[in-house]
C-alpha positions in Angstrom: 0.0 0.0 0.0 1.4 3.4 -1.0 1.9 6.3 1.5 -0.9 8.4 -0.2 -3.5 5.7 0.6 -2.4 5.3 4.3 -2.8 8.9 5.2 -6.6 9.2 4.5 -7.1 5.9 6.4 -5.4 7.2 9.5 -7.5 10.4 9.4 -10.7 8.3 9.3 -9.5 6.1 12.3 -8.7 9.3 14.4 -12.0 10.8 13.6 -13.9 7.7 14.7 -11.9 7.6 18.0 -12.7 11.2 18.8 -16.5 10.8 18.2 -16.5 7.7 20.3 -14.9 9.6 23.2 -17.3 12.5 22.9 -20.3 10.2 23.2 -19.0 8.4 26.3 -20.9 9.3 29.5 -19.0 11.8 31.6 -18.2 11.3 35.3 -18.0 15.1 35.8 -21.4 16.5 36.8 -20.3 19.9 38.3 -21.1 18.7 41.8 -19.9 15.9 44.1 -22.5 13.0 44.1 -24.2 12.2 47.2 -22.6 9.2 48.9 -24.4 5.9 48.6 -24.5 3.0 51.1 -21.4 1.2 49.9 -18.8 -0.5 52.0 -16.6 2.0 53.7 -13.2 2.6 52.1 -10.2 2.4 54.4 -11.7 -0.7 56.2 -8.3 -2.3 56.0 -6.8 0.6 58.0 -7.2 -0.2 61.7 -7.1 3.5 62.8 -9.6 4.5 60.2 -12.0 1.7 61.1 -11.7 2.6 64.7 -12.6 6.2 64.1 -15.5 5.2 61.8 -16.9 2.8 64.4 -16.5 5.6 67.1 -18.4 8.2 65.0 -21.0 5.5 64.1 -21.7 4.9 67.8 -21.6 8.5 68.9 -23.9 9.7 66.1 -26.4 7.0 67.0 -26.3 8.1 70.6 -26.6 11.8 69.6 -29.7 11.1 67.5 -31.2 8.7 70.0 -31.6 5.9 67.4 -30.4 2.3 67.3 -27.0 1.7 65.8 -28.4 -0.3 62.9 -30.1 3.0 61.7 -26.7 4.5 61.2 -24.2 3.4 58.5 -20.6 4.3 57.8 -20.5 4.9 54.1 -17.1 6.2 53.3 -13.8 6.8 55.2 -11.2 8.8 53.2 -7.6 9.5 54.4 -7.1 13.2 53.9 -4.4 15.7 54.5 -6.2 18.9 55.7 -4.6 22.2 54.7 -4.6 23.6 58.2 -4.9 22.7 61.8 -8.6 23.4 61.7 -9.3 20.3 59.6 -10.5 22.4 56.6 -13.4 23.8 58.6 -12.2 27.0 60.2 -14.4 29.7 61.6 -14.0 33.0 59.7 -12.6 34.7 62.8 -10.5 31.7 63.8 -6.7 31.8 63.3 -5.6 28.4 62.0 -2.0 27.2 61.8 -1.2 26.8 58.2 0.2 23.3 58.7 -0.8 20.2 56.8 -2.8 18.0 59.1 -3.4 14.3 58.3 -6.8 12.9 59.2 -10.0 11.4 57.8 -13.2 12.5 56.1 -16.0 10.1 57.5 -19.3 10.0 55.8 -22.4 8.5 57.5 -26.0 8.0 56.6 -28.7 8.2 59.3 -32.5 8.6 59.1 -32.3 9.7 55.5 -29.6 12.4 56.2 -25.9 12.5 55.3 -23.4 13.5 57.9 -19.7 14.3 57.1 -17.1 14.7 59.8 -13.6 15.8 59.5 -11.1 14.3 62.0 -7.4 14.4 62.8 -5.2 11.4 62.6 -6.2 9.7 65.8 -9.9 10.9 66.0 -9.4 13.0 69.1 -10.5 16.2 67.2 -13.8 16.1 65.2 -15.6 18.8 63.2 -19.0 18.6 61.5 -18.6 19.5 57.9 -22.1 18.5 56.6 -25.3 17.7 58.4 -27.6 19.3 61.0 -25.6 21.5 63.4 -27.0 19.7 66.5 -25.1 16.6 65.5 -21.6 18.0 66.2 -20.2 15.2 68.3 -18.7 16.1 71.7 -18.7 13.4 74.4 -19.4 14.6 78.0 -16.3 15.9 79.6 -16.5 13.2 82.3 -15.9 10.4 79.6 -12.3 9.3 79.1 -10.9 9.7 75.7 -10.0 6.4 74.0 -6.3 5.4 73.6 -4.8 4.1 70.4 -6.3 0.7 70.8 -9.6 1.6 72.4 -13.0 3.0 71.4 -15.5 4.9 73.4 -19.1 3.7 73.9 -21.6 6.5 74.8 -25.2 6.0 75.8 -26.7 9.4 76.4 -30.3 8.2 77.0 -29.0 6.2 80.0 -26.2 8.6 81.0 -23.1 6.4 80.8 -20.0 5.8 78.8 -17.0 3.4 78.9 -14.0 2.3 76.9 -13.6 -1.0 75.1 -11.0 -2.6 72.9 -11.0 -1.3 69.4 -10.8 -4.9 68.2 -14.3 -5.4 69.4 -17.7 -4.6 68.0 -20.8 -3.1 69.6 -24.0 -5.2 68.9 -27.3 -3.9 70.1 -30.1 -6.2 71.2 -32.3 -3.3 72.0 -31.9 0.2 73.5 -31.4 -1.2 77.0 -29.1 -4.2 76.2 -25.8 -4.1 74.3 -23.0 -6.6 73.7 -19.4 -5.8 72.9 -17.9 -8.8 71.2 -14.8 -9.9 69.3 -15.9 -10.7 65.8 -19.7 -11.4 65.8 -22.4 -12.1 68.3 -22.1 -15.9 67.9 -18.5 -15.9 69.2 -18.9 -17.4 72.7 -15.3 -18.4 73.0 -13.6 -15.0 73.5 -14.7 -12.9 76.5 -17.4 -10.2 75.8 -19.0 -7.4 77.7 -22.7 -7.3 78.1 -24.5 -4.3 79.5 -28.1 -4.2 80.6 -29.9 -1.1 82.0 -33.2 -1.1 83.9 -35.1 1.2 86.3 -33.9 0.9 89.9 -37.6 1.1 91.2 -36.3 1.7 94.7 -33.8 -1.2 94.7 -30.2 -0.8 95.8 -27.3 -2.6 94.4 -27.5 -4.9 97.5 -31.0 -6.0 96.5 -30.0 -6.7 92.9 -26.9 -8.6 93.9 -28.8 -10.7 96.4 -31.4 -11.5 93.7 -28.6 -12.6 91.2 -27.0 -14.8 93.9 -30.4 -16.4 94.7 -31.5 -16.9 91.0 -28.1 -18.4 89.9 -27.3 -20.2 93.2 -23.9 -18.5 93.3 -21.5 -19.9 95.8 -20.0 -17.0 97.8 -20.9 -13.4 98.4 -20.8 -10.2 96.4 -17.8 -7.9 97.1 -17.6 -4.2 97.0 -15.6 -2.6 94.2 -14.9 1.0 93.4 -16.2 2.2 90.0 -15.8 5.9 89.0 -15.2 6.7 92.6 -18.3 5.3 94.1 -19.4 1.8 95.4 -20.5 -1.0 93.2 -20.8 -4.7 93.8 -19.0 -7.5 92.0 -20.3 -11.1 91.8 -17.8 -13.7 90.6 -18.3 -17.2 89.3 -21.9 -16.7 88.3 -23.0 -20.0 86.7 -24.4 -20.2 83.2 -23.3 -21.5 79.8 -19.9 -20.3 81.2 -18.9 -18.8 84.4 -19.2 -15.0 84.4 -18.4 -12.0 86.5 -21.2 -9.4 87.1 -20.8 -5.8 88.3 -23.8 -4.0 89.6 -23.9 -0.2 89.6 -26.6 2.3 90.5 -27.0 5.9 89.4 -29.5 8.2 87.8 -32.3 6.0 89.2 -31.0 3.1 87.1 -29.4 -0.2 87.7 -26.5 -1.1 85.4 -25.5 -4.8 85.1 -22.1 -5.3 83.4 -21.3 -8.9 82.7 -17.9 -10.3 81.5 -18.1 -13.8 80.1 -16.6 -16.3 79.8 -14.1 -15.9 82.6 -12.1 -19.0 81.7 -9.9 -21.1 84.0 -7.2 -19.5 86.2 -4.0 -19.0 84.2 -5.6 -19.5 80.8 -5.5 -17.0 77.9 -9.3 -16.6 78.2 -9.0 -15.6 81.9 -6.2 -13.1 81.0 -8.4 -11.5 78.3 -11.5 -11.5 80.6 -9.4 -9.8 83.3 -8.1 -7.2 80.9 -11.8 -6.4 79.8 -12.8 -6.1 83.4 -10.1 -3.7 84.3 -10.8 -1.6 81.3 -14.5 -1.4 82.2 -14.1 -0.5 85.9 -11.3 1.9 84.9 -13.3 3.8 82.3 -17.1 3.5 83.3 -18.6 6.9 83.9 -22.1 8.2 84.5 -23.4 11.7 83.9 -26.8 13.4 84.3 -29.7 12.4 82.0 -31.8 15.0 80.3 -29.5 17.9 80.7 -26.1 18.9 79.1 -23.4 16.8 80.7 -20.8 19.2 79.3 -20.7 22.4 77.3 -19.5 21.5 73.8 -19.1 25.1 72.9 -19.8 26.4 69.4 -20.4 23.9 66.7 -20.1 23.8 62.9 -23.2 24.8 60.9 -24.1 23.0 57.6 -23.0 24.3 54.3 -24.7 27.6 53.5 -24.9 28.8 57.1 -22.4 30.5 59.4 -19.5 28.2 60.1 -18.3 28.0 63.7 -15.8 25.9 65.5 -16.4 23.2 68.1 -12.8 22.7 68.7 -11.4 19.3 69.7 -13.3 16.8 71.8 -13.3 17.7 75.4 -10.5 16.1 77.5 -11.6 14.4 80.7 -11.6 16.7 83.6 -13.2 16.9 87.0 -14.5 14.1 89.1 -17.4 11.7 88.6 -20.6 13.4 87.3 -22.7 12.2 90.2 -22.3 10.3 93.4 -25.1 7.9 94.4 -24.0 8.3 98.1 -23.6 5.5 100.5 -25.3 2.2 99.8 -28.6 2.0 101.8 -28.2 0.4 105.2 -24.5 -0.3 105.0 -22.7 -3.4 106.2 -22.8 -2.3 109.8 -26.6 -2.2 110.3 -28.2 -4.0 107.4 -28.6 -7.8 108.0 -29.3 -8.4 104.3 -26.1 -6.7 103.1 -24.0 -8.7 100.7 -20.3 -8.9 101.5 -18.2 -6.2 103.2 -17.0 -2.8 102.0 -13.8 -4.1 100.5 -12.5 -4.4 97.0 -12.5 -8.1 95.9 -9.4 -7.4 93.8 -7.2 -6.6 96.8 -4.7 -9.5 97.3 -3.6 -10.3 100.8 -0.1 -11.8 100.8 0.8 -12.1 104.5 -0.7 -11.4 107.9 1.7 -10.9 110.8 0.6 -10.6 114.4 2.8 -8.7 116.9 2.2 -8.9 120.6 4.0 -6.2 122.6 5.3 -7.0 126.0 3.4 -4.4 128.0 0.5 -4.2 130.3 -2.1 -4.1 129.2 -0.9 -6.2 126.3 -1.0 -4.5 122.9 -1.5 -6.5 119.7 -0.9 -5.3 116.1 -1.9 -6.9 112.8 0.5 -6.1 110.0 -1.1 -6.8 106.6 0.9 -6.9 103.3 -0.6 -7.4 99.9 -1.3 -6.0 96.5 -3.6 -3.3 95.2 -5.1 -4.0 91.7 -3.4 -0.9 90.3 -1.6 2.3 91.2 -4.9 4.3 91.2 -6.3 2.3 94.1 -5.7 3.3 97.8 -6.9 2.3 101.2 -9.6 4.7 102.2 -10.6 3.1 105.5 -9.9 0.0 107.6 -12.9 -1.5 109.5 -12.2 -3.8 112.4 -15.1 -5.7 113.9 -14.5 -7.8 117.1 -17.1 -10.6 117.7 -16.6 -13.3 120.3 -13.0 -14.5 120.0 -12.3 -13.1 116.6 -11.3 -9.9 114.9 -12.5 -9.2 111.3 -10.5 -6.7 109.4 -11.9 -5.4 106.1 -10.2 -2.8 103.8 -12.4 -0.2 102.0 -10.4 0.9 99.0 -11.1 3.8 96.8 -10.0 4.8 93.3 -8.6 8.0 92.0 -11.1 9.2 89.4 -10.2 10.2 85.8 -6.8 8.5 86.0 -5.5 6.0 83.6 -3.6 3.2 85.3 -2.1 0.0 84.0 -3.7 -3.1 85.7 -0.5 -3.9 87.6 -0.5 -5.1 91.1 0.8 -2.4 93.5 2.3 -3.5 96.9 0.9 -2.1 100.2 1.5 -2.6 103.9 -0.9 -1.6 106.7 -0.5 -1.8 110.4 -3.7 -2.1 112.5 -3.9 -1.7 116.2 -6.3 -4.3 117.7 -8.3 -3.3 120.7 -7.6 -6.1 123.1 -7.9 -4.1 126.3 -10.3 -5.8 128.7 -10.4 -9.1 126.9 -10.2 -12.4 128.9 -7.4 -14.9 128.5 -7.8 -17.3 125.5 -7.1 -17.9 121.8 -8.2 -15.2 119.4 -8.4 -15.3 115.6 -7.7 -12.5 113.2 -9.4 -12.5 109.7 -8.6 -10.2 106.8 -11.2 -9.8 104.1 -12.8 -13.1 105.3 -10.1 -15.1 103.5 -7.0 -15.0 105.6 -6.6 -15.9 109.3 -4.0 -16.0 112.0 -4.4 -16.3 115.8 -2.8 -15.1 119.0 -3.0 -16.1 122.7 -3.7 -14.0 125.7 -2.1 -15.8 128.5 -4.1 -13.9 131.1 -6.9 -11.4 131.4 -6.0 -8.1 129.7 -8.2 -5.9 132.0 
């Protein structure tokens, strides 16, 4: 074929290609399409997934709807042009520093919500959606660490942290499960939380009912949760043995169950104990029906005046409310369960010292381990009945502190009131689990 024939043929092919391209549908519409309910991008990114799950739960709580009515549609990794996450207030001075983070899009009740976050999700700004849905947890709630997520239930006035590896599954508004994997996983420990009206009941009443219903061997023990008293019941029978914590506040009873607990020394027990420590370390309550904290100004939707909510409030202050002492108390209530002592305190040794004096003086020196560095001995109660002394430690917990669940040694010396006692053998019990004895050779009157 000669060159003169080839040139017209090439021109025809080029013209056909141009016409085909011009007729192809364009993906440019002049505006960004509304997100559709497709699987969230970035699901392989652990941090992005954690932030998405966090906003999912917080938005559901803010709207007062079940979590299955909120869906995470899209998570985009973004580098924001400034420290204000691309949503500055006109009067706000923003550092002109590129800030890595995420754009998270959610669908709920027919509306689209877009949030801008920083890299770890500790700062969140509403970019699109009703202004009332700018997410700011109550100040009393602890911020999650790198491997944690925050669960917030405003309708019941509580929040707590849980492992970012776990998923929240709602049975209904009053009952939730926090599981590893899916709800059918009964091998790895899970957290179950149920909330019901107190109807005049105390935590002692509820604990006594649980012990009766499940034929639990042993008594409930006092623990400190968010700076106030709760009751813990261990080895509750069922499909597996579980641990139940009973808390009262806001006219509600909270039952937190960790199951299965597993055998001592097993991996399951180690995981269950870690869940337990995380729950009692982070569980907080706040008033229902009123603002638990002042979130400050919030972003308005596109088209309205933009304002700045700032980063999520850091934890500050003490517990939002104090239920006060448990009704009756161990001293005067014959139906009380256990004694005012934290069941997690470990007694290592009990030493009895008898001083050569008259009247004779006797001391009990107790050495042991606190569950963590945030716990401390608030009071020591000594009850002398017949020929026995019963020592119980009431321990307290420093609120809004993050402590690793590492045993912390303690030593306490207690003077026993033996003046006026008759000669004989006397026993000393500590937390009803450890006993020693001493002799009075003669009357100590």
